[in-house]
C-alpha positions in Angstrom: -31.3 -163.1 11.4 -30.8 -162.8 7.7 -34.0 -164.8 7.1 -35.9 -162.4 9.3 -34.4 -159.4 7.4 -35.3 -161.1 4.0 -38.9 -161.7 5.1 -39.2 -158.1 6.4 -37.9 -156.8 3.1 -40.3 -159.0 1.1 -43.1 -157.8 3.3 -42.2 -154.2 2.6 -42.1 -154.8 -1.2 -45.1 -157.0 -1.7 -48.1 -155.7 -3.5 -51.5 -155.5 -1.9 -54.6 -154.6 -3.9 -57.5 -154.7 -1.4 -60.1 -153.7 -4.0 -59.2 -156.4 -6.5 -58.9 -158.9 -3.7 -62.4 -158.1 -2.5 -63.9 -158.1 -6.0 -62.1 -161.0 -7.5 -60.9 -163.4 -4.8 -63.5 -162.6 -2.2 -66.3 -163.3 -4.7 -64.6 -166.4 -5.9 -62.9 -165.1 -9.0 -59.3 -166.1 -9.5 -60.1 -169.1 -7.3 -57.9 -171.8 -8.9 -55.4 -170.0 -11.0 -51.8 -169.5 -9.9 -50.7 -166.0 -11.1 -47.5 -167.5 -12.7 -49.5 -170.1 -14.6 -52.8 -168.5 -15.4 -52.3 -168.8 -19.2 -50.8 -172.3 -19.1 -52.6 -175.2 -20.8 -51.6 -177.6 -17.9 -53.4 -175.4 -15.4 -56.6 -175.7 -17.3 -56.4 -179.3 -18.5 -59.8 -180.1 -17.1 -61.6 -177.2 -18.8 -59.9 -177.9 -22.1 -60.8 -181.6 -21.8 -64.4 -180.7 -21.2 -64.3 -178.4 -24.2 -62.9 -181.2 -26.3 -65.7 -183.6 -25.2 -68.3 -180.9 -26.0 -66.8 -180.1 -29.5 -66.6 -183.8 -30.4 -70.2 -184.4 -29.4 -71.5 -181.4 -31.3 -69.4 -182.3 -34.4 -70.8 -185.8 -34.3 -74.4 -184.6 -33.9 -74.5 -181.7 -36.4 -71.7 -182.8 -38.8 -72.4 -186.5 -39.1 -75.9 -186.9 -37.7 -74.8 -189.2 -34.9 -76.5 -188.5 -31.6 -75.8 -190.3 -28.3 -78.7 -192.1 -26.7 -80.1 -190.5 -23.5 -78.1 -192.5 -21.0 -74.8 -192.3 -22.8 -75.3 -188.6 -23.5 -76.0 -188.0 -19.8 -72.9 -189.9 -18.7 -70.6 -188.2 -21.3 -71.9 -184.8 -20.6 -71.9 -185.3 -16.8 -68.2 -186.1 -17.0 -67.6 -183.0 -19.1 -69.7 -181.0 -16.7 -67.8 -182.1 -13.6 -64.5 -181.4 -15.3 -65.5 -177.8 -16.2 -67.8 -177.0 -13.3 -66.6 -178.6 -10.1 -64.9 -175.4 -8.9 -68.1 -173.4 -9.5 -70.2 -176.0 -7.8 -67.8 -176.1 -4.8 -68.0 -172.3 -4.5 -71.7 -172.3 -4.8 -72.0 -174.9 -2.0 -69.6 -173.1 0.3 -71.4 -169.8 -0.2 -74.9 -171.4 0.2 -74.0 -173.0 3.6 -72.9 -169.6 4.8 -76.4 -168.2 3.9 -75.2 -166.5 0.6 -77.7 -167.9 -1.9 -77.7 -164.9 -4.3 -74.4 -164.9 -6.2 -73.3 -165.7 -9.7 -71.9 -169.2 -8.7 -75.2 -170.3 -7.3 -76.9 -168.7 -10.3 -74.7 -170.7 -12.8 -75.1 -173.9 -10.8 -78.9 -173.6 -10.8 -79.0 -172.8 -14.5 -76.7 -175.6 -15.6 -78.2 -178.3 -13.3 -81.6 -177.1 -14.5 -80.5 -177.8 -18.1 -79.6 -181.3 -17.1 -83.0 -181.8 -15.4 -84.9 -181.0 -18.5 -82.5 -183.2 -20.7 -80.5 -180.4 -22.4 -77.2 -181.9 -21.3 -74.9 -180.4 -24.0 -76.4 -176.9 -23.3 -75.7 -177.3 -19.6 -72.1 -178.2 -20.3 -71.8 -175.4 -22.8 -72.9 -172.8 -20.3 -70.4 -174.1 -17.7 -67.5 -174.4 -20.2 -67.9 -171.0 -21.8 -68.5 -169.4 -18.3 -65.2 -170.9 -17.1 -63.4 -169.8 -20.3 -64.6 -166.3 -19.5 -63.2 -166.7 -16.0 -59.9 -167.8 -17.5 -59.7 -164.6 -19.5 -60.7 -162.6 -16.5 -58.0 -164.1 -14.4 -55.4 -163.5 -17.2 -56.5 -159.8 -17.5 -56.4 -159.2 -13.7 -53.0 -160.8 -13.3 -51.7 -158.8 -16.3 -52.9 -155.6 -14.5 -51.1 -156.8 -11.3 -47.9 -157.4 -13.2 -48.0 -154.0 -14.8 -48.2 -152.4 -11.3 -45.5 -154.8 -10.0 -43.2 -153.5 -12.8 -43.7 -150.1 -11.2 -43.2 -151.2 -7.7 -40.5 -153.9 -8.0 -37.7 -151.3 -8.3 -35.9 -151.5 -5.0 -32.7 -153.6 -4.8 -32.5 -156.2 -2.0 -28.8 -155.6 -1.5 -26.6 -152.5 -1.2 -22.9 -151.8 -1.1 -21.9 -149.8 2.0 -18.4 -148.4 2.7 -17.3 -149.4 6.2 -13.8 -148.7 7.5 -12.9 -147.9 3.9 -14.0 -151.4 2.7 -17.0 -152.0 0.4 -19.4 -154.5 2.0 -22.6 -156.0 0.4 -25.4 -155.9 3.0 -29.2 -155.8 3.2 -30.6 -152.3 2.8 -32.4 -152.7 6.2 -28.9 -152.9 7.9 -27.7 -149.5 6.6 -27.7 -146.8 9.2 -28.2 -143.0 8.8 -25.0 -141.2 7.8 -23.3 -144.3 6.3 -21.9 -144.1 2.8 -23.3 -146.4 0.1 -21.6 -147.1 -3.3 -23.6 -147.3 -6.5 -22.0 -148.8 -9.6 -23.1 -148.0 -13.2 -26.4 -149.7 -13.9 -27.3 -150.3 -10.3 -30.3 -148.9 -8.6 -30.0 -146.5 -5.6 -31.4 -148.4 -2.6 -31.7 -145.5 -0.1 -32.3 -141.7 -0.1 -29.2 -139.7 0.5 -26.9 -136.8 -0.5 -24.4 -137.2 -3.3 -20.8 -137.2 -2.1 -19.2 -137.6 -5.6 -18.6 -134.5 -7.7 -21.3 -135.5 -10.2 -23.3 -138.4 -11.5 -26.1 -139.0 -14.0 -29.2 -141.0 -13.0 -32.3 -142.4 -14.8 -35.3 -141.3 -12.8 -38.0 -143.0 -14.9 -39.2 -145.2 -12.0 -39.9 -142.1 -9.9 -40.9 -139.4 -12.4 -41.9 -141.2 -15.6 -39.1 -139.3 -17.4 -36.4 -141.6 -18.9 -34.0 -138.8 -19.8 -30.7 -138.6 -17.7 -30.8 -136.3 -14.7 -27.3 -135.0 -13.7 -26.8 -134.5 -10.0 -23.9 -132.7 -8.4 -22.2 -132.9 -5.0 -24.6 -132.3 -2.1 -27.7 -132.8 -4.3 -30.4 -135.2 -3.1 -30.5 -138.6 -4.6 -33.6 -140.9 -4.1 -34.1 -144.6 -3.9 -35.2 -146.1 -7.2 -32.9 -143.9 -9.4 -30.5 -145.9 -11.7 -26.9 -144.8 -11.8 -25.9 -144.4 -15.5 -22.2 -143.8 -15.9 -19.6 -143.7 -13.0 -19.2 -145.3 -9.6 -20.9 -142.9 -7.2 -21.1 -142.5 -3.4 -24.1 -141.3 -1.5 -24.4 -140.5 2.2 -27.6 -142.0 3.5 -30.2 -139.5 4.9 -33.2 -141.8 5.3 -33.7 -145.4 6.5 -35.0 -147.9 3.9 -38.5 -147.8 5.3 -38.6 -144.0 5.4 -37.4 -143.4 1.8 -39.5 -141.3 -0.6 -39.9 -144.4 -2.7 -41.3 -146.4 0.2 -43.9 -143.7 0.8 -44.8 -143.7 -2.9 -45.0 -147.5 -3.1 -47.2 -147.5 0.0 -49.5 -145.0 -1.6 -49.8 -147.0 -4.9 -50.5 -150.2 -2.9 -53.3 -148.5 -0.9 -54.8 -146.7 -3.9 -57.2 -149.4 -4.9 -58.7 -149.6 -1.4 -60.4 -146.2 -2.0 -63.3 -147.1 -4.3 -64.9 -144.7 -6.7 -68.7 -143.9 -6.4 -69.2 -146.0 -9.6 -67.5 -149.0 -8.0 -69.5 -148.6 -4.8 -72.7 -148.3 -6.9 -71.9 -151.5 -8.8 -71.1 -153.4 -5.6 -74.4 -152.4 -4.1 -76.2 -152.9 -7.3 -74.9 -156.5 -7.7 -76.1 -157.4 -4.2 -79.6 -156.2 -5.0 -79.6 -157.2 -8.6 -78.8 -160.9 -8.2 -81.7 -161.8 -5.8 -84.1 -159.8 -7.9 -83.0 -161.9 -11.0 -83.6 -165.1 -9.1 -87.1 -164.2 -8.1 -87.9 -162.9 -11.6 -86.7 -166.2 -13.1 -88.8 -168.1 -10.6 -91.8 -165.9 -11.5 -91.1 -166.5 -15.2 -91.3 -170.2 -14.6 -94.4 -170.4 -12.2 -96.7 -167.4 -13.0 -97.5 -168.6 -16.6 -99.3 -171.6 -15.0 -102.1 -169.2 -14.0 -102.3 -167.4 -17.3 -101.3 -169.8 -20.1 -103.7 -172.5 -21.2 -101.1 -174.9 -22.7 -98.6 -174.4 -19.9 -95.6 -176.9 -20.1 -93.4 -176.7 -17.1 -90.1 -177.7 -18.8 -90.6 -175.1 -21.6 -91.0 -172.3 -19.0 -88.2 -173.7 -16.9 -86.0 -173.5 -19.9 -86.9 -169.8 -20.3 -86.1 -169.2 -16.7 -82.7 -170.9 -17.1 -81.9 -168.6 -20.0 -83.0 -165.7 -17.9 -80.6 -166.8 -15.1 -77.6 -167.3 -17.4 -77.8 -163.9 -19.2 -78.4 -162.0 -16.0 -75.0 -163.1 -14.5 -73.4 -159.8 -13.3 -69.7 -160.9 -13.7 -69.1 -158.4 -16.6 -69.8 -155.5 -14.2 -68.3 -157.0 -11.1 -64.9 -157.7 -12.7 -64.5 -155.1 -15.4 -65.4 -152.0 -13.3 -62.7 -152.4 -10.6 -60.3 -153.7 -13.3 -60.9 -150.4 -15.2 -60.1 -148.2 -12.2 -57.1 -150.4 -11.4 -55.9 -149.9 -15.0 -56.5 -146.1 -14.7 -54.3 -146.0 -11.6 -51.6 -148.1 -13.4 -51.8 -145.8 -16.5 -51.3 -142.7 -14.4 -48.5 -144.3 -12.3 -46.5 -145.2 -15.4 -46.7 -141.5 -16.3 -45.4 -140.3 -12.9 -48.9 -139.5 -11.6 -50.0 -141.2 -8.4 -53.7 -141.3 -7.5 -54.5 -142.1 -3.9 -57.6 -143.9 -5.0 -60.0 -144.7 -7.8 -62.4 -142.2 -6.3 -60.1 -139.3 -7.3 -60.0 -140.5 -10.9 -63.7 -139.9 -10.9 -63.4 -136.5 -9.2 -60.8 -135.3 -11.7 -63.4 -135.7 -14.5 -65.7 -133.3 -12.7 -63.0 -130.5 -12.3 -63.9 -127.3 -14.2 -61.4 -125.0 -12.6 -57.7 -125.6 -12.0 -56.1 -123.3 -9.4 -52.3 -123.2 -9.4 -49.6 -121.7 -7.2 -47.1 -119.7 -9.3 -43.7 -120.4 -7.8 -42.6 -124.0 -8.2 -45.8 -125.0 -10.1 -45.8 -122.8 -13.2 -42.3 -121.3 -12.7 -39.1 -123.0 -11.7 -38.5 -121.0 -8.5 -35.1 -120.1 -9.9 -34.1 -116.5 -10.8 -32.9 -116.0 -14.3 -31.7 -112.9 -16.3 -34.5 -112.0 -18.6 -33.3 -108.8 -20.3 -30.2 -106.6 -20.4 -30.7 -102.9 -21.3 -27.5 -100.9 -21.6 -27.0 -97.1 -22.1 -23.6 -95.5 -22.7 -21.8 -98.9 -22.5 -22.2 -102.2 -24.2 -24.5 -105.0 -22.8 -21.6 -107.4 -22.2 -19.7 -104.7 -20.3 -22.9 -103.9 -18.2 -23.2 -107.6 -17.3 -19.5 -107.9 -16.6 -19.2 -105.1 -14.1 -22.5 -106.0 -12.4 -21.3 -109.6 -11.9 -18.0 -108.4 -10.6 -19.9 -106.8 -7.6 -22.6 -109.4 -7.3 -20.1 -112.2 -6.9 -19.6 -110.9 -3.4 -23.4 -111.2 -2.6 -25.3 -114.3 -1.4 -28.6 -113.0 -2.7 -30.3 -115.3 -5.3 -30.8 -112.3 -7.6 -27.1 -111.6 -7.6 -26.3 -115.3 -8.2 -28.5 -115.1 -11.3 -26.4 -112.3 -12.8 -23.1 -114.1 -11.9 -24.4 -117.3 -13.6 -25.5 -115.3 -16.6 -22.1 -113.6 -16.9 -20.3 -117.0 -17.1 -17.0 -116.5 -18.9 -17.6 -112.8 -19.4 -16.5 -112.3 -15.8 -12.9 -113.4 -16.6 -10.3 -112.2 -14.1 -12.1 -108.9 -13.3 -12.4 -108.2 -9.6 -14.1 -105.6 -7.5 -12.5 -103.8 -4.5 -13.8 -101.8 -1.6 -17.1 -103.6 -2.0 -19.7 -102.4 0.5 -23.3 -103.7 0.9 -25.9 -101.1 1.6 -28.7 -103.0 3.3 -32.0 -102.8 1.4 -30.4 -101.0 -1.5 -27.6 -102.9 -3.1 -23.8 -102.8 -3.5 -21.1 -100.3 -4.2 -17.5 -100.8 -5.1 -14.6 -100.1 -7.4 -14.3 -102.0 -10.7 -11.3 -101.2 -13.0 -10.8 -97.9 -11.1 -14.5 -96.9 -11.7 -17.0 -96.3 -9.0 -19.9 -98.8 -9.6 -23.3 -98.9 -8.0 -25.5 -102.0 -8.4 -28.9 -102.5 -6.8 -32.5 -101.3 -6.8 -34.0 -97.9 -7.6 -33.7 -96.9 -3.9 -29.9 -97.1 -4.4 -30.0 -94.6 -7.3 -32.3 -92.3 -5.3 -30.0 -92.5 -2.3 -27.0 -91.3 -4.4 -29.2 -88.8 -6.3 -28.5 -90.4 -9.7 -30.9 -89.5 -12.5 -32.6 -92.4 -14.3 -35.5 -92.8 -16.9 -38.9 -92.7 -15.2 -40.3 -95.6 -17.3 -38.1 -98.2 -15.6 -40.2 -97.7 -12.5 -43.1 -99.3 -14.3 -41.2 -102.5 -15.0 -43.0 -105.4 -13.3 -40.1 -107.8 -12.8 -37.2 -107.4 -10.4 -34.6 -105.0 -11.9 -30.9 -104.4 -11.0 -30.0 -100.8 -12.0 -26.3 -99.9 -12.6 -24.5 -96.6 -12.3 -20.8 -96.0 -13.2 -19.1 -92.9 -11.8 -22.5 -91.6 -10.6 -24.1 -91.9 -14.1 -26.9 -94.3 -14.9 -25.8 -96.8 -17.5 -28.6 -99.4 -17.7 -30.5 -102.2 -16.0 -30.9 -106.0 -15.9 -34.3 -107.6 -15.4 -34.5 -110.7 -13.2 -37.5 -113.1 -13.1 -38.5 -116.5 -12.0 -38.2 -118.7 -15.1 -41.4 -120.1 -16.5 -41.4 -123.8 -17.0 -41.0 -125.0 -20.6 -44.4 -126.8 -20.7 -46.4 -124.3 -18.7 -47.9 -122.4 -21.6 -48.9 -125.6 -23.4 -50.4 -127.0 -20.2 -52.7 -123.9 -19.9 -53.7 -124.3 -23.6 -54.6 -127.9 -23.1 -56.7 -127.0 -20.1 -58.6 -124.4 -22.1 -59.2 -127.0 -24.8 -60.8 -129.1 -22.1 -63.0 -126.1 -21.2 -61.3 -125.8 -17.8 -60.8 -122.3 -16.3 -57.3 -121.5 -15.0 -56.5 -119.4 -11.9 -53.1 -118.5 -10.5 -52.4 -117.6 -6.9 -49.1 -116.2 -5.6 -47.5 -114.3 -2.8 -45.5 -112.3 -5.4 -46.4 -108.8 -6.2 -49.5 -108.3 -8.4 -47.6 -106.7 -11.3 -45.3 -109.7 -11.6 -48.3 -112.1 -11.3 -50.1 -110.2 -14.0 -47.1 -110.5 -16.4 -46.8 -114.2 -15.9 -50.6 -114.7 -16.3 -50.5 -112.6 -19.5 -47.6 -114.6 -20.9 -49.3 -118.0 -20.2 -52.8 -117.0 -21.0 -54.2 -117.7 -17.5 -57.8 -116.6 -17.0 -57.5 -115.0 -13.6 -54.4 -114.2 -11.4 -54.1 -112.9 -7.8 -50.9 -111.7 -6.2 -49.8 -110.3 -2.8 -51.4 -113.3 -1.1 -50.5 -114.8 2.3 -51.3 -118.6 2.8 -54.6 -117.8 4.5 -55.5 -115.5 1.5 -55.1 -118.4 -0.8 -57.5 -120.5 1.3 -60.0 -117.7 1.1 -59.7 -117.4 -2.7 -60.2 -121.1 -3.2 -63.2 -121.1 -0.8 -64.7 -118.2 -2.7 -64.4 -120.2 -6.0 -66.0 -123.2 -4.3 -68.8 -121.0 -3.1 -69.5 -120.2 -6.7 -70.2 -123.9 -7.3 -67.0 -124.6 -9.2 -65.2 -127.9 -8.9 -61.6 -127.1 -7.9 -58.3 -128.9 -8.4 -55.5 -127.1 -6.7 -51.8 -127.7 -7.7 -49.0 -126.6 -5.4 -45.5 -127.7 -4.4 -44.9 -126.4 -0.9 -45.8 -127.1 2.7 -47.5 -123.7 2.7 -49.9 -125.0 0.1 -51.1 -127.8 2.3 -54.2 -126.0 3.7 -55.4 -125.1 0.1 -54.6 -128.6 -1.2 -56.8 -130.0 1.6 -59.6 -127.6 0.9 -59.8 -128.3 -2.9 -62.0 -131.0 -4.4 -58.8 -132.5 -5.6 -55.4 -131.6 -4.1 -52.5 -132.1 -6.5 -48.9 -132.0 -5.1 -46.2 -131.1 -7.6 -42.8 -132.6 -7.3 -43.9 -135.1 -4.7 -40.3 -136.4 -4.3 -39.3 -133.2 -2.5 -41.8 -132.9 0.3 -43.3 -135.4 2.7 -46.1 -133.0 3.6 -47.3 -132.9 0.0 -47.5 -136.7 -0.2 -49.5 -136.8 3.0 -51.9 -134.0 2.2 -52.6 -134.4 -1.5 -55.1 -136.6 -3.3 -52.9 -136.8 -6.4 -49.1 -136.6 -6.4 -47.2 -135.6 -9.6 -43.7 -137.0 -9.1 -41.9 -134.4 -11.3 -42.7 -130.7 -11.6 -44.2 -130.5 -15.0 -47.6 -128.6 -15.1 -48.5 -130.6 -18.2 -48.9 -133.6 -16.0 -52.0 -131.9 -14.4 -53.6 -132.2 -17.8 -52.4 -135.9 -18.0 -54.1 -136.5 -14.6 -57.4 -135.1 -15.9 -57.1 -137.2 -19.0 -56.4 -140.4 -17.0 -59.6 -139.7 -15.1 -61.6 -139.0 -18.2 -60.3 -142.1 -20.1 -61.0 -144.4 -17.1 -64.5 -143.0 -16.5 -65.4 -143.1 -20.2 -64.4 -146.8 -20.6 -66.0 -147.8 -17.3 -69.3 -146.3 -18.4 -68.9 -147.9 -21.9 -68.7 -151.2 -20.1 -71.7 -150.5 -17.9 -73.8 -149.4 -20.9 -72.8 -152.3 -23.1 -73.4 -154.9 -20.4 -76.8 -153.6 -19.4 -78.1 -153.1 -23.0 -77.0 -156.6 -24.1 -78.5 -158.2 -21.0 -81.8 -156.4 -21.3 -82.2 -157.4 -24.9 -81.3 -161.1 -24.4 -83.4 -161.1 -21.1 -86.4 -160.0 -23.2 -85.7 -162.5 -25.9 -85.2 -165.3 -23.3 -88.4 -164.5 -21.5 -90.2 -164.5 -24.9 -88.9 -167.9 -25.7 -86.8 -166.6 -28.6 -83.2 -166.9 -27.2 -81.9 -170.3 -26.1 -79.2 -171.3 -23.6 -76.5 -171.2 -26.3 -77.2 -167.6 -27.2 -77.5 -166.7 -23.5 -74.1 -168.0 -22.5 -72.4 -166.6 -25.6 -74.0 -163.2 -24.9 -73.0 -163.4 -21.2 -69.4 -164.5 -21.8 -69.1 -162.4 -24.8 -70.1 -159.2 -23.1 -67.9 -160.0 -20.1 -64.9 -160.6 -22.3 -65.5 -157.4 -24.3 -65.8 -155.4 -21.1 -62.6 -156.9 -19.7 -60.7 -156.3 -22.9 -62.0 -152.8 -23.0 -60.9 -152.2 -19.4 -57.4 -153.7 -20.1 -57.1 -151.3 -23.0 -56.7 -148.4 -20.5 -53.3 -149.7 -19.5 -51.9 -149.3 -23.0 -53.3 -145.8 -23.6 -51.2 -142.6 -24.0 -51.7 -139.5 -21.9 -49.7 -137.2 -24.1 
């Protein structure tokens, strides 16, 4: 039973990258390299021995003037060729018998065997050796990319301590049932989602949000699998099974991400299928057609040119580096707490010219805070103190904001005869004074005179009267996130228009938009109104990214060109609906997501341009008889390695 559980756990935590599998293994790349040993000398003894034979032969010939005779040269080079190229020959044969004659392995086999046919033994070996060295580097780059993603994914413990009958027991996370209590010691990872039973605990949430700073949780707060307990032994009541945890959903999303190809990847895949047979026929034409037009036609000379043509035209630089680039982009974003559901969305993010954001929860914290205290006749502290004395009896979030703001000012003061007046506020006795706390309707109800200008205040206000005399007000507003203003500035630097939508009243929305510098803001909107606004923007030809945090935003997220879910740990619906999930609630990560897309696309097109330009130049030189096989293989392997190193560079970049 335990073996079965272990296998099931391993199955849930293993990494699957369909896109890389298809592009690398399905096409024969990564064919003989164990991921753990891809850089070991022992794993490549045959290739290194072939390289040694080639180097000794070349040093003897060009350094000491000693050249092997034809038969000896053939035997020595044939041994080196088989050592380096038997894997390629085997793949070429297997593909050919399946009817696939137009691929890089057949191409390389034809080119190198052709070199042996015309007596250029060392050049044939050199082509195969350097091609295989290129493959070695490709495998190392791909496996490094896999390990980087594994570091993100391999964060769930395979054991957990559960409290049963008051006794701690170490069990498999799959055996833990809903409602059971698990114990997490300092330094241990949380294995399952749940509710904190301890009074408080600090957790490192870097694996989930990309933020390594401690996050303090209090009793009844949600705790998610993947968090690391930092200080004291904590207890958590399990609320989700292992397979249903937020982390499991996130891991599944990252694992599936590479299956969704970008348009660039799809183009390169289709291009390679057309390009390779065209190259074969062009090389054949280059060998045979001159017979009809050249008076001193020598078959071996034109065959040599055709072989150069075949070697340089190998498409491996594109076939490997492009998916590796998108894979690197997904990994880069993931390490920054941004999860793309596919490489295609990296591309779409680069086309976005308008970011539409929900106000509450996206740009603001969704938590009421005291913004301003304006007192008349009495001091500000006294105004806060008597207001809090009444509001402590209220369950309204506005009242809670005042009580939190008052803190120690409240002291031992108590209110008596407290009465709630529905839709208006509270009245009561504080220190033998009659106190009214509420909205303007409350003052009007009791015919208390107040300054007219306070009616024009956009934010929510609590007005206060003592003994039927107006004494001041407190403004309450949803607190703007610390990085919201900077996020808007960065979007403007990228020439992106910003739009804010909200169900809050227009006056409040305008104030927030003014403070943040948002281009356009619309308030008093129902969920269907938000859909209509986004559709209207799309009808203007704008490319829209919509960022929201709630289930009510799901229809708009689905409508946008790119739907971005903020704070994906809190809502299953956002993970399901969105194209991009930002795991924390920082609006600046929207900019980071755009940058990840731009970086990836820029490097991918750098690789495409570099590969095509080099190939066209050397193809021309080869056809003209200027370039030889040495130059062709160095150009081919060189451009492939440069493209791969360029793609790998994405994984080390900074999105800040």
